[in-house]
C-alpha distance (Angstrom), angle and dihedral (degrees) to the residues before:
residue distance angle dihedral
M1 . . .
V2 3.79 . .
E3 3.81 115.0 .
D4 3.79 138.3 -171.0
V5 3.81 93.6 25.4
V6 3.81 112.9 180.0
V7 3.81 124.9 173.5
I8 3.81 117.4 -163.6
I9 3.80 114.4 -163.6
P10 3.82 116.9 -171.6
F11 3.79 114.2 -159.2
S12 3.77 129.4 -151.0
S13 3.80 118.5 -94.4
V14 3.83 90.4 -111.5
V15 3.83 91.4 67.9
R16 3.80 107.8 105.7
T17 3.80 98.8 -175.9
A18 3.79 139.4 -16.5
N19 3.78 132.4 -153.1
L20 3.82 108.4 -155.2
S21 3.80 132.2 175.9
A22 3.80 132.4 179.4
N23 3.78 131.6 -160.2
V24 3.83 90.4 -146.3
G25 3.80 126.4 39.3
S26 3.79 125.0 -14.9
V27 3.78 133.9 -63.9
L28 3.81 127.3 -155.4
F29 3.81 125.3 -170.6
D30 3.80 117.7 -155.6
E31 3.81 106.3 -153.9
A32 3.81 93.6 -167.7
K33 3.81 95.1 54.4
K34 3.85 95.5 29.3
V35 3.80 91.2 -130.7
A36 3.80 130.3 130.8
K37 3.80 118.9 -155.6
W38 3.79 115.7 -161.3
T39 3.80 112.3 -167.3
V40 3.81 104.7 -163.3
G41 3.81 100.7 169.3
K42 3.82 115.8 -167.1
I43 3.80 123.0 10.1
T44 3.78 121.6 -161.6
T45 3.80 128.1 -173.1
N46 3.81 93.7 -100.9
K47 3.82 95.7 51.5
N48 3.83 123.5 89.8
C49 3.78 112.5 -162.1
Q50 3.78 117.5 -150.5
L51 3.80 133.7 -179.4
N52 3.81 119.2 -164.0
G53 3.74 131.8 178.4
S54 3.74 153.0 128.1
M55 3.79 132.7 -124.4
V56 3.77 139.0 -161.1
L57 3.81 115.4 -130.2
G58 3.78 126.2 -154.3
G59 3.81 95.6 -163.1
I60 3.78 142.2 -25.9
A61 3.80 116.5 -41.6
E62 3.81 112.6 -128.6
E63 3.78 99.9 172.1
N64 3.79 127.0 67.8
P65 3.83 109.4 -162.3
P66 3.84 118.5 -162.1
I67 3.81 123.2 -104.5
T68 3.82 114.4 -123.4
V69 3.81 121.4 -145.4
K70 3.81 124.2 -168.6
W71 3.82 126.5 -174.9
S72 3.80 144.3 145.1
I73 3.81 134.0 -145.9
P74 3.81 113.0 -155.3
N75 3.80 120.5 -144.7
A76 3.80 93.2 14.5
S77 3.78 131.9 114.1
V78 3.80 111.9 -166.9
S79 3.80 91.6 -174.9
G80 3.80 93.0 61.2
L81 3.81 92.2 -126.2
S82 3.78 116.8 142.1
V83 3.80 136.6 -178.1
S84 3.80 112.4 -128.3
G85 3.80 98.4 178.5
L86 3.79 145.1 2.2
T87 3.78 127.1 -153.7
L88 3.81 124.3 -173.4
F89 3.79 124.2 -169.4
N90 3.82 128.4 -157.0
E91 3.82 94.7 17.2
N92 3.81 123.2 129.2
Y93 3.80 96.5 -153.3
K94 3.78 132.7 64.5
P95 3.83 109.3 -118.6
Y96 3.77 123.2 -140.0
K97 3.79 106.1 -98.2
G98 3.78 98.8 -140.9
V99 3.77 127.1 112.6
R100 3.77 123.2 -152.4
C101 3.80 121.2 -157.2
I102 3.78 128.8 -161.1
T103 3.79 131.2 178.8
K104 3.81 117.8 -149.5
S105 3.78 129.8 -171.2
G106 3.78 98.7 -124.3
R107 3.82 109.0 -172.3
F108 3.77 110.1 -13.8
S109 3.80 121.2 164.1
V110 3.80 131.9 177.9
R111 3.80 117.5 -151.6
C112 3.78 116.5 -156.4
A113 3.78 120.8 -155.7
C-alpha cells in the first residue's frame, strides 16, 4: 500500500483560474502561486485515482513546469537490504529487536512534453 501520496502540479503563468476535482482525496489550487496540490492519501490496488478539471488561459503557454510526486511505502525496502541483527554496547537497557523499514519518494518529477 502506498501512503502519503501528494501530487504538486505547477501551472504556467498564463493560467488565470482552474477548476479541479478529484475522485480520491482533495485538491487545492492556489491562484497566486499557480500551483495545484492534490493530497491523495493512501492508494490500494483496487483504487483508481483521477483528477479532472478545466482552466482559463490568458495567452499561449510557453513553459512546461514539471509535476512533483511524493509518496511513502511503509514496511518496504526497495533496495533489498535487511538488518539481521543489532548489538549495542555500554547500554543498561535491553532494546527492542525489531527493525522498521519505510520507502520514501525523495525527489521525483514528471516532465510532460
